[in-house]
C-alpha positions as CSV (number, residue, x, y, z in Angstrom):
1,X,26.5,18.2,251.7
2,X,24.8,20.9,253.8
3,X,23.0,18.3,255.9
4,X,26.2,16.3,256.4
5,X,28.2,19.3,257.3
6,X,25.8,20.7,259.9
7,X,25.3,17.3,261.5
8,X,29.1,16.6,261.8
9,X,29.8,20.0,263.2
10,X,27.1,19.6,265.8
11,X,28.5,16.2,266.9
12,X,32.0,17.6,267.3
13,X,30.9,20.7,269.1
14,X,28.8,18.7,271.6
15,X,32.0,16.8,272.6
16,X,34.3,19.8,272.5
17,X,32.2,21.8,275.0
18,X,30.8,18.8,276.9
19,X,27.3,20.0,276.3
20,X,24.5,17.9,274.6
21,X,22.8,21.1,273.4
22,X,25.8,22.6,271.6
23,X,25.6,23.2,267.9
24,X,26.6,26.0,265.4
25,X,23.8,28.2,266.6
26,X,24.6,27.9,270.3
27,X,28.3,28.6,269.6
28,X,27.4,31.8,267.6
29,X,28.7,30.6,264.2
30,X,25.3,30.8,262.5
31,X,24.6,34.3,263.8
32,X,27.9,35.5,262.5
33,X,27.2,34.1,259.1
34,X,23.7,35.7,259.1
35,X,25.1,39.1,259.9
36,X,27.6,38.9,257.1
37,X,25.0,37.9,254.5
38,X,22.4,40.5,255.7
39,X,25.0,43.2,255.4
40,X,25.6,42.4,251.8
41,X,21.9,42.0,251.0
42,X,21.0,45.4,252.5
43,X,24.2,47.4,252.0
44,X,25.8,45.6,249.1
45,X,26.0,48.8,247.0
46,X,28.3,50.5,249.5
47,X,31.9,50.9,248.7
48,X,33.0,48.8,251.7
49,X,31.0,45.8,250.5
50,X,31.5,46.2,246.8
51,X,32.4,42.9,245.1
52,X,31.7,40.8,248.1
53,X,29.0,38.2,247.5
54,X,26.4,36.9,250.1
55,X,28.1,33.5,250.4
56,X,31.6,35.0,250.9
57,X,30.3,37.4,253.5
58,X,28.4,34.6,255.3
59,X,31.6,32.5,255.5
60,X,33.6,35.4,256.8
61,X,31.0,36.2,259.4
62,X,31.0,32.6,260.6
63,X,34.8,32.6,260.9
64,X,34.8,35.9,262.7
65,X,32.3,34.6,265.2
66,X,34.4,31.4,265.7
67,X,37.5,33.5,266.3
68,X,35.7,35.6,268.9
69,X,34.4,32.5,270.7
70,X,37.9,31.0,270.6
71,X,39.5,34.1,272.2
72,X,36.7,34.7,274.8
73,X,36.5,31.0,275.7
74,X,40.0,30.9,277.1
75,X,40.9,31.0,280.7
76,X,44.6,31.4,281.6
77,X,45.6,30.2,278.2
78,X,43.3,27.2,278.2
79,X,40.0,26.6,276.5
80,X,37.3,26.0,279.1
81,X,34.1,24.1,277.9
82,X,31.7,26.3,280.0
83,X,33.4,29.5,278.9
84,X,33.1,28.4,275.3
85,X,29.4,27.9,275.6
86,X,28.9,31.2,277.4
87,X,31.1,33.0,274.9
88,X,29.2,31.5,272.1
89,X,25.8,32.6,273.5
90,X,27.1,36.1,274.1
91,X,28.7,36.5,270.7
92,X,25.6,35.1,269.1
93,X,23.4,37.6,270.7
94,X,25.7,40.5,269.8
95,X,25.6,39.4,266.1
96,X,21.9,38.8,266.3
97,X,21.3,42.4,267.7
98,X,23.4,43.8,264.9
99,X,21.5,41.8,262.3
100,X,18.2,43.1,263.7
101,X,19.4,46.7,263.5
102,X,20.5,46.2,259.8
103,X,17.1,44.7,259.0
104,X,15.5,48.0,260.1
105,X,17.3,49.7,257.2
106,X,16.1,47.2,254.6
107,X,13.5,47.7,251.9
108,X,10.5,45.4,251.8
109,X,12.1,43.4,248.9
110,X,15.4,43.1,250.7
111,X,13.7,42.2,253.9
112,X,11.9,39.2,252.2
113,X,15.2,38.0,250.9
114,X,16.9,38.5,254.3
115,X,14.2,36.5,256.1
116,X,14.2,33.6,253.7
117,X,18.0,33.4,253.9
118,X,18.0,33.6,257.7
119,X,15.5,30.6,257.9
120,X,17.6,28.6,255.5
121,X,17.1,27.2,251.9
122,X,19.2,25.5,249.3
123,X,17.0,26.9,246.5
124,X,19.4,29.8,245.9
125,X,22.6,27.6,245.8
126,X,24.4,27.3,242.5
127,X,25.9,24.2,240.9
128,X,29.3,25.8,240.7
129,X,29.3,26.0,244.5
130,X,28.9,22.3,244.9
131,X,32.6,21.2,244.3
132,X,33.9,23.6,246.9
133,X,31.3,22.6,249.5
134,X,31.8,18.9,248.7
135,X,35.6,19.1,249.1
136,X,35.4,21.0,252.4
137,X,32.7,18.7,253.9
138,X,34.4,15.4,252.9
139,X,37.9,16.5,253.8
140,X,37.0,18.1,257.1
141,X,34.9,15.1,258.1
142,X,37.7,12.8,257.2
143,X,40.2,14.9,259.3
144,X,37.8,14.9,262.2
145,X,37.5,11.1,261.9
146,X,41.3,10.9,262.5
147,X,40.6,12.4,265.9
148,X,38.1,9.7,266.8
149,X,40.0,8.1,269.6
150,X,40.9,11.5,271.1
151,X,37.3,12.7,270.9
152,X,36.3,9.5,272.7
153,X,38.9,10.3,275.4
154,X,37.3,13.8,275.8
155,X,34.0,12.1,276.7
156,X,35.6,10.7,279.8
157,X,36.6,14.2,281.0
158,X,39.7,16.4,280.7
159,X,41.6,14.6,283.5
160,X,41.1,11.2,282.0
161,X,41.9,12.4,278.5
162,X,45.2,14.0,279.8
163,X,46.1,10.8,281.6
164,X,45.7,9.0,278.2
165,X,48.2,11.4,276.7
166,X,45.8,13.8,275.0
167,X,46.7,17.5,274.8
168,X,43.2,18.6,275.7
169,X,43.7,22.4,275.0
170,X,45.3,21.9,271.7
171,X,42.8,19.3,270.6
172,X,39.9,21.6,271.5
173,X,41.5,24.5,269.5
174,X,42.0,22.3,266.4
175,X,38.4,20.9,266.6
176,X,36.9,24.3,267.0
177,X,38.7,25.7,264.0
178,X,37.6,22.7,261.8
179,X,34.0,23.0,263.1
180,X,34.0,26.8,262.3
181,X,35.4,26.1,258.8
182,X,32.8,23.4,258.2
183,X,29.9,25.5,259.5
184,X,30.9,28.6,257.6
185,X,31.1,26.8,254.3
186,X,27.7,25.1,254.4
187,X,25.9,28.1,255.9
188,X,27.4,30.3,253.2
189,X,25.4,28.4,250.5
190,X,22.2,27.5,252.4
191,X,21.7,30.1,255.1
192,X,21.0,29.4,258.8
193,X,19.3,26.0,259.3
194,X,18.7,25.0,262.9
195,X,18.3,21.7,264.8
196,X,20.2,19.6,262.3
197,X,23.4,19.8,264.3
198,X,21.5,19.2,267.5
199,X,19.1,16.4,266.5
200,X,21.1,14.1,264.1
201,X,24.1,13.4,266.4
202,X,21.7,12.4,269.2
203,X,19.8,10.1,266.9
204,X,23.0,8.3,265.9
205,X,24.2,8.0,269.5
206,X,20.9,6.5,270.6
207,X,21.3,3.7,267.9
208,X,25.0,3.1,267.6
209,X,26.7,4.5,270.7
210,X,29.1,7.4,271.2
211,X,32.2,6.0,269.6
212,X,33.3,8.8,267.3
213,X,34.9,6.4,264.8
214,X,31.4,5.3,263.9
215,X,29.5,8.3,265.1
216,X,31.0,10.9,262.6
217,X,30.5,9.0,259.3
218,X,27.0,7.8,260.3
219,X,26.1,11.3,261.4
220,X,27.2,12.7,258.1
221,X,25.2,10.1,256.2
222,X,22.0,10.6,258.3
223,X,22.3,14.4,258.2
224,X,22.6,14.3,254.4
225,X,19.6,12.1,254.0
226,X,17.6,14.0,256.6
227,X,18.1,17.4,255.0
228,X,17.2,16.1,251.5
229,X,13.9,14.7,252.8
230,X,13.2,18.0,254.6
231,X,14.0,19.9,251.5
232,X,11.6,17.7,249.5
233,X,8.8,18.5,252.0
234,X,9.6,22.2,251.9
235,X,9.1,22.2,248.2
236,X,5.9,20.1,248.1
237,X,3.8,20.9,251.2
238,X,2.8,24.4,250.0
239,X,3.3,24.3,246.3
240,X,4.1,26.4,244.4
241,X,5.6,28.3,247.3
242,X,8.6,27.0,249.2
243,X,8.7,26.8,253.0
244,X,12.1,27.8,254.4
245,X,14.0,24.7,255.7
246,X,14.6,26.2,259.2
247,X,10.8,26.2,259.8
248,X,10.5,22.5,259.1
249,X,13.7,21.5,261.0
250,X,12.5,23.4,264.0
251,X,9.0,21.7,263.8
252,X,10.6,18.3,263.6
253,X,13.5,19.0,266.0
254,X,11.7,20.6,269.0
255,X,9.4,17.6,269.6
256,X,12.3,15.2,269.3
257,X,14.2,17.1,272.1
258,X,11.1,17.1,274.3
259,X,11.0,13.3,273.9
260,X,14.8,13.1,274.5
261,X,14.6,15.1,277.7
262,X,11.8,12.8,279.0
263,X,13.3,9.5,278.2
264,X,17.1,9.9,278.2
265,X,18.5,9.8,281.7
266,X,22.0,10.7,280.3
267,X,20.9,14.3,280.1
268,X,20.2,14.6,283.8
């Protein structure tokens, strides 16, 4: 479910902001979730954070980051793709700076937990979290699938989409909210895992095309299978220790993008 959610969120965000490098990290969602979790891990005994679990704090952090990007990404009441990306990068760095400062206050034991969570792992997830994550991922993916034709229209540009009867500003707002909900839910149980939302949508586009009516379900399926395989590697390559998922996804994802930049003229 985590792999599916990250992949679908990345596919949608890339279309929303018209940027092939967009994903939950670039838009700042992951950094917001990270700050929320780190605050609870390091300051959980404080009165302000009493009773708030790591997962809940991570979800709220992702939603807060999404809300800030939504507000800052507007120009004259309209969401602008370039402003969304710039706002996401700026918000992400603010949350990352705050996270780094909080880490300085952590004990060695807390710091190890923080670092492992920041790099991503499903080893700490509980079975009672699965129903909620499953419902959110499946329902949100199904809802996004209903926007398939309008997402295809966005690929042709705002003017073409408007000519086809699409309310571009409203569509971007709805899609951004759904992507933030999806990202916040999966990061809340698995931490910050990079490159899944970047790599998987491109792999599907290369093989089946950019029609979102096929792209979204296939992206969800491939993302799910991919993260299961990566998790299997993380648990077996260095037994009995586990390698954080984020390390392996970066090792696999970075070479893929170097290949993509070299061979895909569509990124020029």
